[in-house]
C-alpha positions as CSV (number, residue, x, y, z in Angstrom):
1,M,-40.3,2.5,24.9
2,S,-37.0,1.5,26.8
3,V,-34.1,0.3,24.6
4,K,-33.5,-3.4,24.7
5,Q,-30.3,-4.4,27.0
6,P,-29.6,-8.1,25.9
7,L,-26.8,-8.3,28.4
8,K,-28.7,-7.0,31.4
9,G,-28.0,-9.4,34.5
10,F,-24.5,-10.4,33.3
11,R,-21.5,-9.1,35.3
12,V,-18.1,-8.4,33.7
13,L,-15.1,-7.8,35.9
14,S,-12.4,-6.1,34.0
15,A,-9.0,-5.3,35.1
16,E,-8.5,-2.8,32.2
17,Q,-6.4,0.2,31.5
18,Y,-5.8,2.5,28.4
19,G,-7.7,1.7,25.3
20,A,-8.0,-1.6,23.8
21,G,-9.8,-3.6,26.8
22,P,-11.9,-0.6,27.9
23,Y,-13.1,0.0,24.4
24,G,-14.2,-3.6,24.0
25,T,-15.9,-3.8,27.2
26,M,-17.6,-0.6,26.8
27,F,-19.9,-2.1,24.0
28,L,-21.0,-4.8,26.7
29,A,-21.6,-2.1,29.1
30,Q,-23.7,-0.2,26.6
31,M,-25.8,-3.4,25.9
32,G,-26.7,-3.6,29.6
33,A,-23.9,-5.7,31.2
34,D,-22.6,-4.6,34.7
35,V,-19.2,-3.9,33.9
36,I,-17.0,-3.2,36.9
37,K,-13.5,-1.8,36.3
38,I,-11.0,-3.3,38.8
39,E,-8.4,-0.4,39.1
40,P,-5.4,-0.1,41.2
41,P,-6.2,2.0,44.2
42,K,-3.5,4.5,43.5
43,G,-4.1,6.2,40.4
44,G,-6.4,3.8,38.8
45,D,-6.6,3.4,34.9
46,T,-3.8,4.9,33.1
47,A,-6.2,6.6,30.9
48,R,-7.5,8.7,33.6
49,H,-4.3,10.6,33.4
50,V,-4.0,11.2,29.8
51,G,-4.4,14.9,28.8
52,P,-4.6,17.5,27.4
53,H,-8.4,17.8,28.5
54,W,-9.5,17.4,31.9
55,L,-12.7,17.3,34.0
56,R,-11.0,17.5,37.2
57,E,-7.4,16.7,38.3
58,Q,-6.5,13.2,37.2
59,E,-9.9,12.6,35.5
60,S,-9.4,13.1,31.7
61,L,-11.9,13.4,28.8
62,Y,-9.7,10.7,27.3
63,F,-10.9,8.3,29.9
64,Q,-14.5,8.9,29.1
65,S,-14.0,7.9,25.5
66,F,-13.7,4.3,26.6
67,N,-15.5,3.9,29.9
68,L,-19.1,5.0,29.5
69,N,-21.8,2.9,31.4
70,K,-19.3,1.4,33.7
71,R,-18.6,1.1,37.5
72,S,-15.4,1.4,39.3
73,L,-13.9,-0.7,42.0
74,T,-10.4,0.1,43.4
75,L,-8.7,-3.3,44.3
76,D,-5.2,-4.3,44.8
77,L,-4.9,-7.6,43.1
78,R,-1.3,-8.2,44.1
79,T,-2.3,-8.7,47.7
80,E,-3.7,-11.9,49.3
81,E,-6.8,-10.0,50.7
82,G,-7.3,-8.4,47.2
83,Q,-7.3,-12.0,45.7
84,Q,-9.9,-12.9,48.3
85,V,-12.1,-10.2,47.3
86,L,-11.6,-11.1,43.5
87,H,-12.7,-14.5,44.2
88,T,-15.7,-13.5,46.1
89,L,-16.8,-11.3,43.2
90,A,-16.0,-13.9,40.6
91,K,-18.4,-16.4,42.1
92,D,-21.4,-14.2,40.9
93,A,-19.6,-12.9,37.8
94,H,-19.8,-14.2,34.2
95,V,-16.7,-12.7,32.8
96,V,-13.4,-11.6,34.0
97,A,-11.6,-9.5,31.5
98,N,-8.2,-7.9,31.4
99,N,-5.7,-6.2,29.1
100,L,-2.6,-6.4,31.1
101,R,0.9,-7.4,29.9
102,G,0.9,-10.9,28.7
103,D,2.7,-12.3,31.8
104,V,0.6,-10.5,34.3
105,P,-2.8,-12.3,34.3
106,D,-1.4,-15.7,35.6
107,K,0.5,-13.8,38.3
108,V,-2.5,-11.9,39.6
109,G,-5.2,-14.9,39.2
110,L,-7.2,-13.6,36.2
111,N,-6.8,-16.8,34.2
112,Y,-9.4,-19.7,34.1
113,D,-7.1,-22.0,36.1
114,A,-7.2,-19.7,39.0
115,L,-10.9,-18.9,38.9
116,K,-12.6,-22.2,37.8
117,A,-12.7,-23.5,41.4
118,V,-14.9,-20.7,42.5
119,N,-16.9,-20.4,39.4
120,P,-16.6,-23.1,36.7
121,A,-18.7,-21.3,34.2
122,I,-16.3,-18.1,34.4
123,V,-15.0,-16.7,31.1
124,C,-11.6,-15.2,31.3
125,A,-10.8,-12.8,28.4
126,H,-7.2,-11.6,27.8
127,I,-6.0,-8.7,25.7
128,S,-2.2,-8.3,25.5
129,A,0.4,-7.0,23.2
130,Y,1.9,-10.2,22.0
131,G,-0.2,-12.8,23.7
132,R,0.3,-15.1,26.9
133,G,2.8,-18.1,27.2
134,N,5.4,-17.1,24.6
135,E,8.7,-15.4,24.6
136,R,7.2,-12.1,24.0
137,S,4.6,-12.2,26.8
138,K,6.7,-9.8,29.0
139,W,7.3,-7.3,26.4
140,P,5.3,-4.0,26.6
141,G,3.6,-3.0,23.5
142,Y,1.2,-0.5,22.0
143,D,-1.0,0.1,19.0
144,Y,1.4,2.1,17.1
145,L,4.1,-0.7,17.3
146,M,1.6,-3.2,15.9
147,Q,0.9,-0.8,12.9
148,A,4.7,-0.6,12.3
149,E,5.3,-4.5,12.5
150,A,2.1,-5.7,10.9
151,G,2.8,-3.7,7.7
152,F,0.1,-0.9,8.2
153,C,2.6,2.0,8.2
154,A,4.3,0.7,4.9
155,L,0.8,0.6,3.4
156,T,-0.2,4.3,4.5
157,G,0.9,7.4,3.0
158,D,2.2,8.9,-0.1
159,P,4.4,6.4,-2.2
160,D,7.3,9.0,-2.2
161,G,7.0,9.9,1.5
162,P,7.8,8.0,4.7
163,P,5.7,5.2,6.3
164,V,2.7,6.7,8.0
165,R,0.6,5.4,11.0
166,F,-3.2,5.7,11.1
167,G,-4.3,8.9,12.7
168,L,-6.2,6.8,15.3
169,S,-5.3,3.7,17.4
170,M,-7.2,1.4,15.2
171,V,-5.4,-1.8,16.2
172,D,-6.5,-1.1,20.0
173,F,-10.0,-0.6,18.8
174,M,-10.3,-3.6,16.6
175,T,-8.5,-5.7,19.1
176,G,-11.0,-4.7,21.9
177,T,-14.1,-5.5,19.6
178,M,-12.6,-8.8,18.6
179,A,-12.1,-9.8,22.3
180,A,-15.7,-8.7,22.9
181,V,-16.8,-11.1,20.1
182,G,-14.7,-13.9,21.5
183,L,-15.8,-13.6,25.1
184,L,-19.4,-13.3,24.2
185,A,-19.2,-16.5,22.0
186,A,-17.5,-18.1,25.0
187,L,-20.1,-16.8,27.3
188,L,-22.9,-18.1,25.3
189,D,-21.3,-21.6,25.4
190,A,-20.7,-21.3,29.2
191,Q,-24.4,-20.7,29.7
192,R,-25.2,-23.9,27.8
193,S,-22.3,-26.2,29.2
194,G,-21.6,-24.7,32.5
195,E,-17.9,-24.5,31.7
196,G,-16.0,-21.5,31.0
197,C,-12.4,-20.9,29.4
198,D,-9.8,-18.5,28.6
199,V,-10.3,-16.2,25.4
200,D,-7.1,-14.5,24.1
201,V,-6.6,-11.9,21.5
202,D,-3.3,-10.1,21.2
203,L,-2.6,-6.7,19.3
204,L,-0.3,-8.0,16.8
205,S,-2.3,-10.9,15.9
206,A,-5.3,-8.8,15.5
207,A,-3.2,-6.4,13.3
208,V,-1.9,-9.0,11.1
209,H,-5.4,-10.4,10.6
210,Q,-6.5,-7.0,9.4
211,T,-4.0,-7.2,6.5
212,S,-6.8,-9.4,4.9
213,Y,-6.7,-9.6,1.0
214,P,-3.3,-8.0,0.8
215,A,-1.9,-10.8,3.0
216,L,-3.6,-13.6,0.8
217,W,-2.2,-11.8,-2.4
218,Y,1.3,-11.9,-0.9
219,M,1.0,-15.6,0.6
220,N,-0.3,-17.1,-2.5
221,E,1.1,-14.9,-5.3
222,D,4.1,-13.2,-3.9
223,D,2.4,-9.8,-4.6
224,V,3.5,-7.1,-2.2
225,T,0.8,-4.3,-1.9
226,G,2.4,-1.0,-1.9
227,R,1.1,2.5,-1.6
228,A,-0.7,4.4,-4.3
229,P,-1.0,8.0,-4.9
230,F,-3.9,10.0,-3.3
231,G,-4.9,7.0,-1.2
232,A,-6.0,5.0,-4.1
233,H,-7.4,1.4,-4.0
234,P,-4.6,-1.0,-4.9
235,S,-6.5,-2.6,-7.8
236,A,-9.6,-0.8,-8.6
237,T,-9.7,2.6,-10.2
238,P,-10.7,5.4,-10.1
239,S,-11.0,5.0,-6.4
240,Q,-9.0,7.8,-4.7
241,M,-8.9,11.2,-3.5
242,F,-9.2,14.2,-5.9
243,K,-8.8,17.9,-5.3
244,A,-11.5,20.3,-6.1
245,A,-11.5,24.0,-6.0
246,D,-11.9,24.3,-2.2
247,G,-10.8,20.9,-0.9
248,W,-10.6,17.1,-1.3
249,M,-13.1,14.5,-1.9
250,F,-13.0,10.7,-2.2
251,V,-14.6,9.3,-5.4
252,M,-15.1,5.5,-6.0
253,A,-15.9,4.5,-9.4
254,Q,-14.3,1.1,-9.2
255,L,-17.3,-0.7,-10.5
256,P,-18.3,-0.5,-14.2
257,K,-21.8,0.8,-13.5
258,F,-20.2,3.5,-11.2
259,W,-17.8,4.5,-14.0
260,A,-20.5,5.1,-16.5
261,I,-22.4,7.3,-13.9
262,L,-19.5,9.3,-13.1
263,C,-18.7,10.0,-16.8
264,E,-22.3,11.0,-17.5
265,R,-22.7,13.2,-14.5
266,I,-19.6,15.1,-14.9
267,G,-20.4,15.6,-18.7
268,H,-17.6,13.4,-20.0
269,E,-19.2,10.3,-21.4
270,E,-16.4,10.2,-24.0
271,L,-14.2,8.8,-21.3
272,T,-16.2,5.6,-21.3
273,T,-15.1,4.9,-24.8
274,D,-11.6,6.0,-24.6
275,P,-9.3,2.9,-25.4
276,R,-7.2,3.9,-22.2
277,F,-10.2,3.8,-19.8
278,D,-12.9,1.6,-21.5
279,T,-12.4,-1.5,-19.2
280,P,-11.6,-1.9,-15.5
281,A,-8.1,-3.5,-16.8
282,N,-7.3,-0.4,-19.0
283,R,-8.2,2.1,-16.4
284,L,-5.7,0.1,-13.9
285,T,-3.0,0.1,-16.6
286,N,-3.5,3.7,-17.3
287,R,-4.1,4.9,-13.7
288,E,-1.9,7.7,-13.7
289,A,-3.3,9.2,-17.0
290,L,-6.8,8.8,-15.7
291,S,-6.0,10.4,-12.5
292,D,-4.4,13.4,-14.4
293,V,-7.7,13.7,-16.5
294,L,-10.0,13.6,-13.8
295,S,-8.0,16.0,-11.5
296,E,-8.2,18.4,-14.3
297,I,-11.9,18.1,-14.6
298,F,-12.5,18.3,-10.8
299,A,-10.2,21.3,-10.1
300,P,-12.4,24.2,-11.2
301,Q,-15.4,23.5,-9.1
302,P,-15.8,23.3,-5.3
303,V,-16.4,20.0,-3.5
304,A,-20.1,20.9,-2.9
305,Y,-20.7,21.3,-6.5
306,W,-19.4,17.6,-7.4
307,L,-21.3,16.3,-4.4
308,D,-24.5,17.8,-5.5
309,L,-23.9,15.9,-9.0
310,L,-22.8,12.6,-7.6
311,Q,-24.0,11.7,-4.1
312,G,-26.6,9.1,-3.8
313,L,-26.0,7.8,-7.4
314,M,-22.2,6.6,-6.8
315,P,-19.9,6.3,-3.8
316,V,-18.5,9.8,-3.0
317,A,-17.6,11.6,0.1
318,P,-16.0,14.9,1.2
319,V,-12.6,14.6,2.9
320,Y,-13.4,16.2,6.1
321,D,-11.0,17.6,8.9
322,L,-12.1,16.2,12.2
323,D,-14.1,19.2,13.3
324,Q,-16.0,19.1,10.1
325,A,-16.7,15.4,10.5
326,L,-18.0,15.7,14.0
327,D,-20.1,19.0,13.3
328,S,-21.8,17.3,10.3
329,P,-25.5,17.7,10.4
330,W,-25.9,14.0,9.2
331,L,-24.4,12.9,12.8
332,K,-27.5,14.7,14.3
333,T,-29.9,13.1,11.9
334,I,-28.6,9.7,12.7
335,G,-28.2,10.1,16.4
336,M,-24.4,9.4,16.6
337,R,-23.7,12.4,19.1
338,D,-25.0,12.2,22.5
339,T,-25.0,14.2,26.0
340,V,-24.5,12.8,29.5
341,S,-24.3,14.2,32.9
342,H,-20.9,14.0,34.6
343,P,-20.2,15.4,38.2
344,D,-17.9,17.9,36.7
345,R,-19.8,18.7,33.6
346,A,-23.5,18.8,33.3
347,D,-23.7,18.3,29.6
348,M,-20.8,16.3,28.5
349,N,-20.7,15.5,24.6
350,V,-19.9,11.9,23.9
351,L,-20.4,9.5,20.9
352,S,-23.2,7.1,20.6
353,S,-22.7,3.6,20.3
354,P,-22.9,2.5,16.6
355,I,-25.1,-0.4,17.6
356,K,-28.8,-0.1,17.3
357,L,-31.4,-2.5,18.7
358,N,-35.0,-2.3,17.4
359,G,-34.0,0.9,15.6
360,E,-32.8,2.6,18.8
361,R,-29.3,3.8,19.8
362,L,-28.1,2.3,23.1
363,P,-28.1,4.4,26.2
364,N,-25.2,6.3,27.6
365,R,-24.0,7.4,31.1
366,A,-20.8,9.0,32.1
367,G,-17.8,6.9,33.0
368,P,-17.2,6.5,36.7
369,L,-14.9,8.5,39.0
370,L,-12.0,6.5,40.5
371,G,-13.4,4.1,42.9
372,A,-16.9,5.6,42.8
373,D,-18.8,2.2,43.2
374,S,-16.3,0.4,45.5
375,D,-18.5,0.5,48.6
376,A,-21.6,-0.5,46.5
377,V,-19.9,-3.5,44.7
378,L,-18.4,-4.7,47.9
379,A,-21.8,-4.5,49.7
380,E,-23.4,-6.5,47.0
381,A,-20.9,-9.1,47.5
382,G,-21.8,-9.4,51.2
383,Y,-19.2,-7.2,52.7
384,D,-20.4,-5.0,55.8
385,A,-19.4,-1.5,56.6
386,D,-16.8,-2.5,59.0
387,A,-15.1,-5.0,56.5
388,I,-15.2,-2.4,53.8
389,A,-13.5,0.2,56.2
390,D,-11.0,-2.3,57.2
391,L,-10.0,-3.1,53.4
392,R,-9.7,0.8,52.9
393,A,-7.6,1.2,56.0
394,K,-5.2,-1.4,54.6
395,G,-5.2,0.1,51.2
396,I,-6.7,-2.9,49.5
397,V,-9.5,-0.9,48.0
């Protein structure tokens, strides 16, 4: 049985680069949308040039992380003929997306006002660092800056250490995901009403939105959440990392029922009646003492010993290095690793989509080489071989 593709028949033109935009549109491509990357003829998506690992010169493994299942069209949008091609393609497209600097989409005709005349139902989705139409729209910006300005770095790391960014570009990934949600909602409405619109998500807004409950604590109670030792939860305890004999694990006994299970399973039921730890409020008040007591209990035995006692009964997990995480047999069990064929690597390992439809992971194929689909896309739009050759000769594609 083939995997359901709910977006089959929908076309997305995406002037995308690097991480945030391509990450979001990859979900659409994996669900069956025809996502066509519009890339500059010289060099293409910046992500193609990000090392240190390569499939061929100027074709990186980094690029493959965000561009599975797509097609590539090279097109110079800053030329009059490039704009003509864009309008021709937009007539039969459903979405035009981009993650260019905030002042650029209007200059190169990627907004709804510029495209509604050729397709009133077109949805134009924009990702930028600081948004469009404001005094920061011309500012360059990246994920790490947003982590800094939105407070993420100040919330991450040891209390006595410097601010720390996440190890991954999570603001990029969440912004791309939010943009995909927004454009799908707009697409659904456009299918019913015949009228498209602009959809905007900027990195800083997405980052600030993810401050979530600490944001509300501060805005309503002037409570500024800080860093806690061992990555602990700000208000529930014990919910933190503990060091065992051979490594670290994360133990989350933040609900009363899990606290009781933890104490019973580790052979220290007396902790449940200790007046320092007998209620959630007392455990929080005496967090440091509780951490010391549990650290002493966990230290003599290896992580596997404690996992055998606790996993499945309460929330607990090993703290893995990246290689350990990706080599975990559980990923094979749930199908989160996949293999695709690339012209330069017959068996290229990739991650599966986290989305399942009818219990099946979505299919993957390798990301495209630069401009690999230009001729096909233009032919589908009605350009004959001579017209395509002329566009190539002029450097438009």
